[in-house]
PyMOL CGO cylinders between C-alpha atoms (Angstrom):
from pymol import cmd
from pymol.cgo import CYLINDER

trace = [
    CYLINDER, 27.35, 3.62, -12.50, 23.36, 3.20, -13.26, 0.3, 1, 1, 1, 1, 1, 1,
    CYLINDER, 23.36, 3.20, -13.26, 21.84, -0.34, -14.56, 0.3, 1, 1, 1, 1, 1, 1,
    CYLINDER, 21.84, -0.34, -14.56, 18.30, 0.29, -16.13, 0.3, 1, 1, 1, 1, 1, 1,
    CYLINDER, 18.30, 0.29, -16.13, 15.79, -1.90, -14.41, 0.3, 1, 1, 1, 1, 1, 1,
    CYLINDER, 15.79, -1.90, -14.41, 14.59, -3.36, -17.75, 0.3, 1, 1, 1, 1, 1, 1,
    CYLINDER, 14.59, -3.36, -17.75, 11.65, -1.74, -18.27, 0.3, 1, 1, 1, 1, 1, 1,
    CYLINDER, 11.65, -1.74, -18.27, 10.53, 1.74, -20.22, 0.3, 1, 1, 1, 1, 1, 1,
    CYLINDER, 10.53, 1.74, -20.22, 7.73, 4.15, -19.81, 0.3, 1, 1, 1, 1, 1, 1,
    CYLINDER, 7.73, 4.15, -19.81, 4.54, 3.90, -22.25, 0.3, 1, 1, 1, 1, 1, 1,
    CYLINDER, 4.54, 3.90, -22.25, 2.22, 6.46, -22.49, 0.3, 1, 1, 1, 1, 1, 1,
    CYLINDER, 2.22, 6.46, -22.49, -1.47, 5.80, -23.05, 0.3, 1, 1, 1, 1, 1, 1,
    CYLINDER, -1.47, 5.80, -23.05, -2.00, 8.60, -25.48, 0.3, 1, 1, 1, 1, 1, 1,
    CYLINDER, -2.00, 8.60, -25.48, -6.30, 7.94, -25.10, 0.3, 1, 1, 1, 1, 1, 1,
    CYLINDER, -6.30, 7.94, -25.10, -5.70, 8.98, -21.27, 0.3, 1, 1, 1, 1, 1, 1,
    CYLINDER, -5.70, 8.98, -21.27, -2.35, 11.90, -21.22, 0.3, 1, 1, 1, 1, 1, 1,
    CYLINDER, -2.35, 11.90, -21.22, -3.26, 15.29, -21.04, 0.3, 1, 1, 1, 1, 1, 1,
    CYLINDER, -3.26, 15.29, -21.04, 0.53, 16.34, -21.24, 0.3, 1, 1, 1, 1, 1, 1,
    CYLINDER, 0.53, 16.34, -21.24, 0.31, 18.28, -17.69, 0.3, 1, 1, 1, 1, 1, 1,
    CYLINDER, 0.31, 18.28, -17.69, 4.13, 17.53, -17.76, 0.3, 1, 1, 1, 1, 1, 1,
    CYLINDER, 4.13, 17.53, -17.76, 3.61, 16.68, -13.84, 0.3, 1, 1, 1, 1, 1, 1,
    CYLINDER, 3.61, 16.68, -13.84, 6.43, 13.28, -15.12, 0.3, 1, 1, 1, 1, 1, 1,
    CYLINDER, 6.43, 13.28, -15.12, 8.35, 15.34, -16.50, 0.3, 1, 1, 1, 1, 1, 1,
    CYLINDER, 8.35, 15.34, -16.50, 8.95, 17.47, -13.47, 0.3, 1, 1, 1, 1, 1, 1,
    CYLINDER, 8.95, 17.47, -13.47, 9.79, 14.55, -11.79, 0.3, 1, 1, 1, 1, 1, 1,
    CYLINDER, 9.79, 14.55, -11.79, 11.69, 12.58, -13.98, 0.3, 1, 1, 1, 1, 1, 1,
    CYLINDER, 11.69, 12.58, -13.98, 15.49, 12.21, -12.35, 0.3, 1, 1, 1, 1, 1, 1,
    CYLINDER, 15.49, 12.21, -12.35, 16.99, 11.48, -16.11, 0.3, 1, 1, 1, 1, 1, 1,
    CYLINDER, 16.99, 11.48, -16.11, 15.18, 13.66, -18.42, 0.3, 1, 1, 1, 1, 1, 1,
    CYLINDER, 15.18, 13.66, -18.42, 13.18, 11.36, -20.67, 0.3, 1, 1, 1, 1, 1, 1,
    CYLINDER, 13.18, 11.36, -20.67, 10.15, 12.45, -20.55, 0.3, 1, 1, 1, 1, 1, 1,
    CYLINDER, 10.15, 12.45, -20.55, 9.72, 15.90, -22.39, 0.3, 1, 1, 1, 1, 1, 1,
    CYLINDER, 9.72, 15.90, -22.39, 6.16, 17.85, -23.37, 0.3, 1, 1, 1, 1, 1, 1,
    CYLINDER, 6.16, 17.85, -23.37, 6.20, 19.66, -26.18, 0.3, 1, 1, 1, 1, 1, 1,
    CYLINDER, 6.20, 19.66, -26.18, 3.12, 21.57, -28.71, 0.3, 1, 1, 1, 1, 1, 1,
    CYLINDER, 3.12, 21.57, -28.71, 0.63, 19.49, -26.41, 0.3, 1, 1, 1, 1, 1, 1,
    CYLINDER, 0.63, 19.49, -26.41, 2.07, 15.84, -26.17, 0.3, 1, 1, 1, 1, 1, 1,
    CYLINDER, 2.07, 15.84, -26.17, 4.38, 13.84, -23.89, 0.3, 1, 1, 1, 1, 1, 1,
    CYLINDER, 4.38, 13.84, -23.89, 7.21, 12.20, -25.32, 0.3, 1, 1, 1, 1, 1, 1,
    CYLINDER, 7.21, 12.20, -25.32, 9.69, 10.00, -23.62, 0.3, 1, 1, 1, 1, 1, 1,
    CYLINDER, 9.69, 10.00, -23.62, 12.96, 9.49, -25.12, 0.3, 1, 1, 1, 1, 1, 1,
    CYLINDER, 12.96, 9.49, -25.12, 13.60, 5.72, -24.32, 0.3, 1, 1, 1, 1, 1, 1,
    CYLINDER, 13.60, 5.72, -24.32, 17.61, 5.79, -24.56, 0.3, 1, 1, 1, 1, 1, 1,
    CYLINDER, 17.61, 5.79, -24.56, 17.40, 7.84, -21.41, 0.3, 1, 1, 1, 1, 1, 1,
    CYLINDER, 17.40, 7.84, -21.41, 14.55, 5.99, -19.49, 0.3, 1, 1, 1, 1, 1, 1,
    CYLINDER, 14.55, 5.99, -19.49, 16.47, 4.03, -16.48, 0.3, 1, 1, 1, 1, 1, 1,
    CYLINDER, 16.47, 4.03, -16.48, 12.34, 2.47, -16.03, 0.3, 1, 1, 1, 1, 1, 1,
    CYLINDER, 12.34, 2.47, -16.03, 12.27, 3.66, -12.46, 0.3, 1, 1, 1, 1, 1, 1,
    CYLINDER, 12.27, 3.66, -12.46, 8.44, 4.22, -12.26, 0.3, 1, 1, 1, 1, 1, 1,
    CYLINDER, 8.44, 4.22, -12.26, 8.86, 8.12, -10.52, 0.3, 1, 1, 1, 1, 1, 1,
    CYLINDER, 8.86, 8.12, -10.52, 6.80, 8.97, -13.61, 0.3, 1, 1, 1, 1, 1, 1,
    CYLINDER, 6.80, 8.97, -13.61, 4.10, 6.61, -13.38, 0.3, 1, 1, 1, 1, 1, 1,
    CYLINDER, 4.10, 6.61, -13.38, 3.40, 7.31, -9.82, 0.3, 1, 1, 1, 1, 1, 1,
    CYLINDER, 3.40, 7.31, -9.82, 3.27, 10.75, -10.63, 0.3, 1, 1, 1, 1, 1, 1,
    CYLINDER, 3.27, 10.75, -10.63, 0.69, 10.91, -13.11, 0.3, 1, 1, 1, 1, 1, 1,
    CYLINDER, 0.69, 10.91, -13.11, -2.19, 12.19, -11.55, 0.3, 1, 1, 1, 1, 1, 1,
    CYLINDER, -2.19, 12.19, -11.55, -4.25, 10.42, -15.00, 0.3, 1, 1, 1, 1, 1, 1,
    CYLINDER, -4.25, 10.42, -15.00, -2.69, 7.06, -14.76, 0.3, 1, 1, 1, 1, 1, 1,
    CYLINDER, -2.69, 7.06, -14.76, -1.57, 7.26, -17.93, 0.3, 1, 1, 1, 1, 1, 1,
    CYLINDER, -1.57, 7.26, -17.93, 1.67, 5.56, -17.12, 0.3, 1, 1, 1, 1, 1, 1,
    CYLINDER, 1.67, 5.56, -17.12, 3.24, 2.37, -17.48, 0.3, 1, 1, 1, 1, 1, 1,
    CYLINDER, 3.24, 2.37, -17.48, 6.23, 0.68, -17.75, 0.3, 1, 1, 1, 1, 1, 1,
    CYLINDER, 6.23, 0.68, -17.75, 6.50, -2.17, -20.35, 0.3, 1, 1, 1, 1, 1, 1,
    CYLINDER, 6.50, -2.17, -20.35, 9.29, -4.67, -20.68, 0.3, 1, 1, 1, 1, 1, 1,
    CYLINDER, 9.29, -4.67, -20.68, 12.47, -3.28, -23.31, 0.3, 1, 1, 1, 1, 1, 1,
    CYLINDER, 12.47, -3.28, -23.31, 14.56, -6.46, -23.88, 0.3, 1, 1, 1, 1, 1, 1,
    CYLINDER, 14.56, -6.46, -23.88, 17.13, -4.03, -25.37, 0.3, 1, 1, 1, 1, 1, 1,
    CYLINDER, 17.13, -4.03, -25.37, 17.34, -3.03, -21.72, 0.3, 1, 1, 1, 1, 1, 1,
    CYLINDER, 17.34, -3.03, -21.72, 18.49, -6.48, -20.26, 0.3, 1, 1, 1, 1, 1, 1,
    CYLINDER, 18.49, -6.48, -20.26, 16.91, -8.21, -17.90, 0.3, 1, 1, 1, 1, 1, 1,
    CYLINDER, 16.91, -8.21, -17.90, 15.83, -7.13, -14.20, 0.3, 1, 1, 1, 1, 1, 1,
    CYLINDER, 15.83, -7.13, -14.20, 17.09, -7.58, -12.18, 0.3, 1, 1, 1, 1, 1, 1,
    CYLINDER, 17.09, -7.58, -12.18, 14.84, -10.14, -9.37, 0.3, 1, 1, 1, 1, 1, 1,
    CYLINDER, 14.84, -10.14, -9.37, 16.03, -8.68, -6.40, 0.3, 1, 1, 1, 1, 1, 1,
    CYLINDER, 16.03, -8.68, -6.40, 13.34, -10.32, -4.28, 0.3, 1, 1, 1, 1, 1, 1,
    CYLINDER, 13.34, -10.32, -4.28, 15.21, -13.75, -5.90, 0.3, 1, 1, 1, 1, 1, 1,
    CYLINDER, 15.21, -13.75, -5.90, 19.13, -12.77, -5.15, 0.3, 1, 1, 1, 1, 1, 1,
    CYLINDER, 19.13, -12.77, -5.15, 17.69, -11.58, -1.56, 0.3, 1, 1, 1, 1, 1, 1,
    CYLINDER, 17.69, -11.58, -1.56, 16.40, -15.31, -0.63, 0.3, 1, 1, 1, 1, 1, 1,
    CYLINDER, 16.40, -15.31, -0.63, 19.10, -17.35, -2.61, 0.3, 1, 1, 1, 1, 1, 1,
    CYLINDER, 19.10, -17.35, -2.61, 21.42, -15.21, 0.06, 0.3, 1, 1, 1, 1, 1, 1,
    CYLINDER, 21.42, -15.21, 0.06, 19.35, -15.52, 2.84, 0.3, 1, 1, 1, 1, 1, 1,
    CYLINDER, 19.35, -15.52, 2.84, 19.64, -19.62, 2.39, 0.3, 1, 1, 1, 1, 1, 1,
    CYLINDER, 19.64, -19.62, 2.39, 23.35, -20.07, 2.11, 0.3, 1, 1, 1, 1, 1, 1,
]
cmd.load_cgo(trace, "trace")
């Protein structure tokens, strides 16, 4: 079972050169380059950030998507658990 991070990838079309580096590494197949344009399937994107790290142009970022639910606050959850 997978849970979304609460974020989705966003592309800066002024910076993106549609090289496809991001699409090659996306584990969810959410990115695609067609006719020199990058598109992101927001429903398939889990907000993992792998594509952001792979983009040589820094054209991708993660943005909150309320439709994906609240992001988990892992560090806070771990701290709360350790305090018990």
